[in-house]
Each structure stands twice: as structure tokens, then as C-alpha cells.
C-alpha positions, -999 to 999 in steps of 0.1 A, spaced: -377 149 46 -370 181 29 -346 171 -2 -343 207 -17 -312 216 0 -287 241 -18 -253 233 -26 -224 250 -6 -212 282 -19 -178 283 -38 -150 286 -15 -127 317 -21 -100 310 -48 -69 294 -34 -37 310 -50 -16 283 -68 22 290 -66 36 302 -99 52 273 -118 90 277 -119 109 265 -151 118 230 -136 84 224 -126 72 227 -163 54 195 -176 61 180 -208 37 160 -231 61 129 -236 46 96 -251 55 78 -219 63 94 -186 35 118 -194 37 151 -175 72 145 -164 88 177 -154 119 193 -165 133 189 -130 127 151 -132 142 148 -167 172 166 -154 178 141 -124 173 113 -149 201 129 -170 222 132 -137 217 96 -130 225 85 -165 258 107 -164 266 92 -130 264 55 -144 284 63 -173 311 81 -153 314 57 -121 335 27 -138 355 55 -156 364 72 -122 365 39 -102 386 21 -127 393 -11 -106 378 -45 -114 369 -53 -81 352 -20 -74 333 -22 -106 323 -57 -95 309 -45 -64 290 -17 -82 274 -44 -105 261 -59 -72 248 -30 -61 228 -25 -92 213 -61 -95 205 -62 -58 188 -29 -61 164 -43 -87 156 -71 -64 152 -48 -35 129 -26 -54 105 -54 -60 107 -67 -26 98 -30 -13 68 -30 -35 57 -62 -18 66 -58 18 66 -18 20 36 -9 1 17 -41 -1 23 -52 36 30 -89 30 60 -104 49 79 -124 23 109 -145 37 111 -163 5 126 -138 -21 159 -156 -21 140 -185 -38 127 -164 -66 163 -150 -71 174 -184 -75 147 -191 -100 159 -164 -121 194 -173 -118 190 -211 -127 168 -201 -155 189 -179 -171 220 -202 -167 203 -234 -180 189 -213 -210 224 -202 -219 243 -231 -212 221 -259 -225 195 -245 -247 219 -221 -264 195 -191 -259 214 -156 -264 221 -140 -232 200 -109 -240 168 -129 -244 176 -153 -219 178 -125 -190 145 -114 -197 129 -147 -202 143 -158 -169 125 -130 -153 94 -139 -168 99 -176 -157 105 -163 -121 74 -142 -122 53 -173 -133 67 -196 -107 61 -167 -81 24 -164 -94 20 -202 -89 34 -201 -55 14 -170 -47 -18 -187 -57 -22 -209 -25 3 -189 -3 -16 -158 -4 -46 -174 11 -25 -171 43 -17 -137 62 6 -121 86 31 -145 103 13 -176 85 27 -160 50 59 -154 66 61 -191 76 50 -203 41 76 -181 22 103 -193 47 94 -231 38 97 -220 0 133 -207 7 140 -240 23 126 -262 -2 142 -242 -33 176 -249 -15 170 -286 -11 157 -292 -48 188 -271 -61 211 -293 -39 196 -327 -48 182 -324 -85 216 -327 -99 205 -337 -132 194 -301 -137 213 -281 -113 245 -301 -108 239 -294 -71 269 -286 -51 289 -289 -84 273 -261 -99 268 -248 -134 299 -232 -150 308 -214 -184 280 -190 -180 284 -164 -208 279 -127 -203 259 -105 -228 274 -100 -262 290 -68 -273 290 -65 -311 296 -102 -317 321 -106 -286 311 -116 -252 316 -90 -225 335 -116 -202 364 -118 -230 367 -81 -233 398 -72 -214 408 -38 -227 398 -19 -258 394 17 -269 364 24 -292 372 60 -295 407 55 -308 440 54 -291 434 87 -273 400 75 -262 392 61 -228 400 23 -220 367 1 -216 366 -34 -203 339 -59 -202 335 -54 -163 326 -16 -172 303 -29 -199 283 -52 -178 280 -25 -151 265 -2 -175 240 -31 -184 233 -38 -147 229 0 -137 209 7 -167 184 -19 -161 184 -6 -123 178 30 -136 148 17 -159 134 -6 -130 136 24 -107 117 48 -131 90 22 -140 84 14 -103 81 51 -93 54 53 -121 35 26 -105 39 36 -68 28 70 -77 -2 61 -97 -36 43 -88 -18 10 -86 6 25 -58 -23 39 -38 -42 8 -42 -18 -15 -26 -12 8 -1 -50 9 7 -50 -28 8 -22 -31 34 -41 -6 57 -77 -20 54 -86 -50 32 -123 -46 42 -124 -10 33 -106 -18 -1 -131 -47 -9 -161 -23 -2 -150 1 -28 -144 -23 -55 -107 -36 -51 -102 -72 -56 -77 -78 -26 -67 -113 -38 -62 -103 -72 -42 -72 -64 -19 -96 -40 -13 -117 -67 -4 -91 -92 20 -76 -65 36 -108 -59 41 -116 -94 55 -81 -104 81 -86 -72 91 -119 -84 96 -108 -123 123 -83 -105 139 -108 -84 142 -132 -111 159 -104 -133 182 -97 -103 191 -133 -101 198 -134 -138 221 -107 -139 238 -121 -109 244 -155 -126 259 -138 -158 281 -118 -136 296 -148 -117 296 -170 -148 293 -199 -122 267 -207 -96 263 -235 -70 232 -244 -49 251 -231 -16 245 -196 -28 206 -198 -26 204 -206 13 179 -188 33 204 -160 42 198 -145 8 161 -140 14 170 -123 47 196 -103 31 172 -90 3 146 -80 35 174 -62 52 183 -40 24 147 -31 22 142 -24 60 174 -6 64 170 14 34 133 25 42 102 3 34 76 25 15 100 50 1 107 54 -36 146 53 -34 150 32 1 161 1 -16 190 18 -36 201 36 -6 200 5 18 215 -17 -9 244 8 -17 254 13 20 249 -25 30 267 -38 -1 296 -15 4 298 -16 44 310 -55 48 335 -50 21 350 -18 38 350 -36 71 369 -65 57 394 -43 42 398 -22 74 402 -54 94 428 -68 67 451 -37 68 464 -13 94 446 16 80 434 32 113 453 44 144 461 15 168 441 10 200 439 40 222 420 36 256 412 75 257 399 76 225 379 44 232 363 58 262 354 90 245 336 75 216 318 50 239 308 80 262 296 98 229 276 69 215 260 61 247 250 95 259 233 100 226 218 68 228 202 79 258 191 112 244 173 93 218 149 77 245 136 109 253 103 118 235 91 150 218 124 162 206 128 184 177 140 165 143 171 183 141 178 172 176 171 136 170 191 138 137 223 149 154 219 125 184 212 95 158 245 105 139 264 107 172 253 74 180 263 57 151 295 76 149 305 67 185 298 30 180 314 27 147 344 49 159 350 24 187 348 -4 168 373 7 142 400 18 167 397 -15 185 416 -41 166 401 -71 186 368 -62 174 373 -48 138 388 -83 128 357 -99 134 339 -79 109 306 -100 108 299 -91 144 306 -54 138 285 -55 108 253 -71 129 260 -46 156 255 -17 130 228 -32 116 210 -30 150 223 6 156 208 17 123 174 0 133 173 19 166 185 52 153 164 51 121 132 35 126 120 46 92 151 34 73 178 58 59 154 72 34 131 81 61 161 96 80 172 116 52 135 129 43 132 143 77 165 163 75 154 199 76 170 210 44 153 181 24 118 180 40 103 207 18 112 185 -13 86 157 -1 59 185 3 27 176 -19 17 197 -48 -8 224 -47 -40 220 -61 -64 245 -78 -96 247 -54 -129 234 -66 -163 247 -57 -182 213 -56 -206 224 -84 -216 197 -108 -212 169 -81 -249 166 -79 -256 163 -115 -227 140 -119 -242 117 -92 -276 121 -108 -263 110 -143 -242 81 -129 -275 68 -110 -301 76 -137 -309 42 -143 -295 25 -114 -316 45 -90 -346 31 -102 -335 -3 -88 -348 -14 -53 -328 -33 -28 -348 -64 -17 -341 -88 13 -362 -120 12 -364 -140 44 -329 -135 51 -313 -159 79 -278 -153 93 -267 -179 120 -234 -183 139 -238 -217 151 -267 -217 173 -273 -178 173 -296 -164 151 -283 -130 144 -308 -124 117 -339 -145 115 -362 -145 86 -360 -109 77 -376 -94 46 -375 -55 39 -373 -33 7 -355 -3 2 -372 18 -24 -351 39 -48 -347 74 -41 -356 70 -6 -336 76 28 -343 43 46 -336 43 84 -329 10 103 -328 13 138 -330 -12 166 -313 -19 201 -277 -30 204 -275 -65 195 -305 -62 172 -285 -77 143 -283 -40 124 -244 -44 117 -248 -80 106 -273 -71 82 -250 -46 66 -223 -71 63 -246 -96 48 -260 -68 23 -223 -59 13 -210 -94 11 -188 -97 41 -210 -124 53 -229 -150 30 -265 -156 44 -276 -186 60 -307 -186 41 -327 -161 18 -318 -137 -9 -303 -103 -16 -315 -84 -47 -305 -54 -61 -331 -50 -91 -330 -83 -108 -295 -91 -97 -288 -116 -69 -261 -105 -44 -261 -136 -22 -228 -152 -37 -209 -119 -48 -176 -109 -32 -178 -75 -16 -158 -60 -44 -183 -73 -72 -210 -58 -49 -194 -25 -51 -191 -26 -86 -229 -34 -91 -235 -2 -69 -238 -12 -35 -213 4 -11 -210 14 26 -192 31 53 -184 17 88 -194 20 124 -156 19 132 -143 44 107 -121 24 80 -99 52 65 -66 46 49 -48 64 74 -16 67 61 -29 84 28 -41 119 24 -77 128 23 -77 134 -12 -61 101 -20 -84 83 2 -113 99 -20 -96 90 -53 -95 54 -41 -131 55 -42 -129 59 -81 -113 24 -84 -142 6 -103 -145 35 -127 -109 36 -140 -100 21 -170 -62 26 -176 -44 -8 -168 -12 -20 -156 9 -13 -185 -5 22 -187 5 29 -153 37 15 -155 47 35 -186 29 64 -172 12 70 -209 -9 100 -218 -41 80 -213 -32 70 -176 -20 105 -168 -48 124 -181 -74 98 -163 -54 105 -129 -59 142 -133 -95 140 -141 -100 117 -112 -83 142 -89 -105 171 -101 -134 149 -95 -122 140 -60 -117 176 -52 -151 185 -64 -167 157 -39 -146 172 -10 -160 206 -18 -193 192 -20 -190 180 16 -172 213 25 -140 197 33 -119 207 4 -93 226 23 -83 192 41 -72 177 7 -36 173 14 -41 165 54 -33 129 66 -66 112 72 -55 99 106 -49 135 117 -84 145 116 -109 148 142 -134 120 142 -164 140 127 -141 150 99 -130 116 91 -165 104 92 -171 131 61 -140 115 42 -155 81 46 -186 92 30 -169 110 1 -150 82 -5 -183 61 -8 -197 86 -29 -168 84 -53 -178 48 -63 -209 62 -79 -231 42 -57 -270 35 -64 -274 24 -27 -251 38 1 -254 19 34 -243 44 62 -235 23 95 -241 46 125 -226 77 107 -233 98 140 -212 75 161 -183 95 177 -194 129 160 -196 159 182 -233 167 189 -228 201 176 -221 184 140 -250 164 140 -268 193 118 -241 192 93 -242 155 92 -280 156 85 -276 182 57 -251 162 41 -274 130 41 -302 151 27 -277 165 -1 -265 130 -12 -301 119 -12 -310 148 -34 -281 138 -58 -303 104 -66 -284 82 -43 -306 59 -24 -296 56 13 -299 30 41 -291 46 75 -283 23 102 -284 47 135 -290 51 171 -293 90 170 -330 91 172 -331 129 161 -309 125 131 -326 91 118 -361 103 120 -353 137 107 -336 124 75 -356 92 68 -387 86 46 -391 52 59 -380 34 90 -375 -5 97 -369 -16 134 -349 -48 144 -350 -64 175 -331 -99 181 -326 -103 143 -364 -99 136 -384 -70 121 -407 -58 149 -419 -26 129 -418 -7 98 -434 25 86 -431 61 83 -410 79 112 -442 91 128 -457 56 129 -426 40 142 -423 66 170 -459 56 183 -453 19 181 -455 3 214 -434 -27 205 -406 -4 194 -408 15 228 -409 -19 246 -376 -30 227 -359 -2 236 -370 8 273 -385 -22 284 -420 -12 290 -447 0 268 -458 27 296 -431 51 284 -433 73 254 -409 77 224 -397 113 237 -384 93 267 -359 74 244 -350 106 231 -340 120 263 -327 91 279 -297 68 273 -298 35 256 -298 6 281 -265 -12 274 -267 -48 262 -249 -72 282 -213 -82 267 -220 -120 261 -254 -111 242 -235 -85 220 -209 -110 210 -235 -140 204 -255 -116 180 -224 -110 159 -231 -71 164 -201 -51 150 -181 -83 142 -166 -68 107 -141 -47 131 -129 -78 146 
């Protein structure tokens, strides 16, 4: 193999749009790099919070605004868990109750000041959520949903029956509100802090500012997290746990952290709720509360930064508005012609939505007409509007049908707002320095050999790997070939920790890898690509590669939560290095493309770039040519040679004989889980046992294998050997 390969030439410079005044970044101690535009939006939000209770100077309306604020906090936490992490929780009403009862008991029985009790209660809810998550997160999918349902039911039963603590159905009363200069907000009826000519303030206004101010802070901090490495990681875990593990992510720990963070926000919302009401009773915390919080997230738009705020605002106001309309004769009386017109408009618009391939603007108009027709019909029909819960449920169904990505997704796709979500432009990179960077990273590690000693991997009575020993020497490209079902992919799964071998030992240098989890093996310097590509498909190409740097990042949770200078500069550095890796593989022009939108061959290149980002000493390529266009094989061969020249040891598992024989220094051949040949490519090609394993007869030559197709393995035999089992 010729390892002397030139790096790709530097691409032409890409023009970066001139920075506008509102895009100027500010070197703040926290929220580092926030633009003037971001600060302006925060200022507008703060002004709106201050002005809202002054404009809507009604106690009932102000109480609704308080409700929106603290439910938004709970919905933001649930969105992190359900939307971004992908864990379906139907027990967040229980976490809400933990915070409510904790704050109520701290203030009424322990005499803890309200300001302290609110945050202590949030911490208690987070801790209890963490304890619940320890066993719960071992379950997945619908199993997790069932466990969280049980949590909600058990919490309600405990609140109902543990009367010594919760007072059960009698409830806990006389819960104070926070103090305002020595006076509780609940006792402040009216006062003028700026004199007789100043505005009249009330305790309701002050408590709204507390709730809304905390909601604004939580929204900003959540935005920091979800746009940083932390948010990228939980998104990746949702899409592929096995791929996340093999680049160094501890999936279980990440899930625990996410659940605990979500529980803290649910507890904070519950504490604010209990001090708003001044009285809580167990009947408040039924399973309905968990469903209500989940509806806020789904209708607002899961996996969107502002979906929880939008969903909560609409769904808190909507039932109150429907009650008011049903109680008073506000709208015109029943009119048959108007009812027919509204039903026809809504029905025809809904039928139009069934057609596919429509422009976004057309779908937007049809969605609005569907909602407007249904809502208008119910509002002008007294027999229906009187039963506002039926109308409310029907509207939720209409929202789900017309806005599958939630209200935030619907708004984001509007033609005038779509440009606001476009990714930032990045300066082009030439890929130079990547080879030196990989060499520097692996200078010591590349001297370590990968040794497999008498490895056995049995699935019941089936011996997928049987007493296999082999050594991958540092600095080599080691080929691993064999017919379908010979145990190649099983071997990759054993080396990378997906399977624990039945017997034998896997060593990297002096370190035994047998009992390590995949993320520990990745941190040790062994990573892989997959036979069936495992990209994080909803993320961009650049984000996929940045995920590969996970084990090489040092900014922790608090740094990312506050977006400190350290975290922001590390993020910028990783972005530059990821762009250089993309340039090294000549795909830097695809940095902003969604990974799932790429052709199969380019997806394979992105997966290799992500694996290289981990800084491996050993890289296992599991059938890299699978699904790749024959015209791209030469390019793939060049990439493998360049990676090898950078000091990374490669184990290439492949069926494409021209590729594996052209790039390998050494080749091992498996058949039925046993090693039948090993040596240089030339010696393997002349080995009769290899030819017999592939073609069934030693009368053939290796050239026949190159010209012909591999004989297929019977389905039962392929399954029994565990071949490709990782994709299952």
C-alpha cells in the first residue's frame, strides 16, 4: 500500500456575508458571544413582562398570566426530555407535585423563607426525579411510558393517603407568597411605590413578575444548553444510542442528567404553583396533570426552543376563553347559513391538506382555514360551545392534524419567518493541519497493538466466533474478509464493546477492553463505523462531526448552561476543527446540509469524519464500500490511505476485494467464526482454503471471485451467526 498521499488542495475561499450591526458578538462573562440582536430581543421580552400586568390590570387575567409563566417552566423541562432526548414521560405531574408539596411543607411547617423554599423544593424534586430515573431509565420506549404512568398514579395515591404529611384531601393551607421588603406579596392589595402619581401595583402584579422573570431566565438557560454540545448530544442519543456510545457518549448517564434537569424545572414550576394558590390538595395532582404538561409540549412544538412557551400560552388561554364565550352571549346567535359555510370551508380545507407535495404557503392557508372553519362553527353553535371541554378536545385534534410539527413548527415554516432559522455561514477551511493533528493525537497511542486472544462469542449453541486470535499491528491497514455469516461484524461488535465475549481477551496495548462499555472503549482510542450507516440524521453534517469530539471536550454542564467564555471558545475551536476534517475528506461544502439528505456514499464519508473526530488510535471500518457507487470506490480507497498516513491504525472489514486488497498491508480471513488464513494480500489471494470458502471449490482462482458475485448465505444461517446483529 502506498501511504504517501497528498492532502487535497485548498478549496476556493467562500465569501462570508458582511456582519450587520445586530450580529455583532459581545464578550460577556456569561452568555458569551451573544449578539446585539439577541440582547435586543431579551430587552423586549423584559419590557413586555413589566408592561403586561400594567396593561391587563385585572386580578383574574394576571393570575392566568402567572399560570402561563410557571407552566412554561415545566413545559421547557419536559420538552428537553421528550422532544430533544426522545424519552416519553407521562409522570411529570408527579415531579410537579414533589415541588409543590416540598415548598408548601418547608414554608408552613419548617418556617423556611419562601425565596429559599422555592429553590430548595426544585432541588428536592430534581433529586427525587434522579432516584426514580436510576431504575426507570433502564426501560425504553413504551416500557418507560408505562413506568412513568405508574409514578404519576403512585404519587397521587401517596398524596391522598399519607395524611400525616400531606393532609390528604383536606390539603395544606395558609401557604405564603414571597416577601416584598418585609411584607408578603399576598397581603399587598394596592400601593404606589413611586408616589401618588405613579402606577398602582398589587401583590398579583409582583408575583407575576416573579414567575415571568424566572420563566425568562429558564428559557435563556435552556436555549444555552440546547444550542451547545449538551443539546447536540441528547439529540444524538435520541436518534442512535449505539452510534452515540461508540463515539464516547455514556448514554445512560446522559439520560439520567436530562431527567434530573427536567425534574428540577418541574419542581420549580410546582413550587411557584403552590405559592400562587396558597392552598394545595391531593386531588390537584392526578394523572391528568402529566397529560396536560405533555400536551403543552406536543402542541407547542417538540424539539423547538420556543414551542413550550407558545403551546402553554395558547392552551392555558383557550379553555378560559371558551368558558367565557359559553357563559356570555358574546357571539351572534345560531345561524344555519353561516354554520353551513363554516363547515364547508373547514371540510374542503381539511380535504386539501390530504394532498401531498403542496407548497408551504398553500398548506399554511389550508391549515388556517381548517382551524378557522371548525372553531367558527363551534363558536356560533350555542349547543356545542356550552360544552367547552368537548370543543377544547376537538380543537386539540385539529391542531395536531394541521400542525404536525406543533405551533412553533408551523410558524417557523411561514415564508416570512423561514429565513430566521437559516444556519450561520462558516468560513471555508482547507483541511491542512488535520494530518499533523491526527499524528500528534496518536503519537503514543499508535504504538499500541490491538490483540485478540482466543476470542469466543457464542449465542446459545451457535458459535459465531470460535477460538479466534489475531493481532492488528500499529500503523497498518489490516483487512478482515470472509463470506457472509463468517463472524466479521460480530467480531467488530466484540472489539467495540457492543457484545461481551463468551471467552477470551481483547487488549489495546496493556489495557484489557473486555468488560468496558462502548463509550469507555471509544475514550480509550477504539472507534468504528457501521455496516448500516448510523448517522444522526436530523443533525447537520457539521454537527455530526462535532459530535465526534465528545470525549475531547472539557466544558462541563454549568459552563454550557451559562455559556461562559470557556465553553463558547471551546465550541468555536471544535467547529473549526470539524470543518478542517470535512475539508480533509473533501466534503466541506456540505457542512450545513442535513445528514439524511445526502447520497449514501457521502453519508459514509460523514461517518468516517465523525469517527476520526474522536482521535482514534484504532479505527474499524465495517464494510465501508457497502452501498457506495462503484465510481466512488477509488475515492474511498484514497481516503483510507490518507487516514492511514495520518497515523491511525485501520481494521477494514470488507467484501469488495479490489478495495481491501489494494489498501491492506495484512489480511485475515474468517469462515464460520474461525480464522482460516492470514498474511499479505498476495498470499491470501493464492490460498486454496480462502477460495474454497468463497466459491466452494479449490479449482477456481481468486480472479473468479473478483469477477463473480458472492454466493448468498441462507437466511437461517446468517441469523444464527449473529452477523449484522448490531443493526437489530
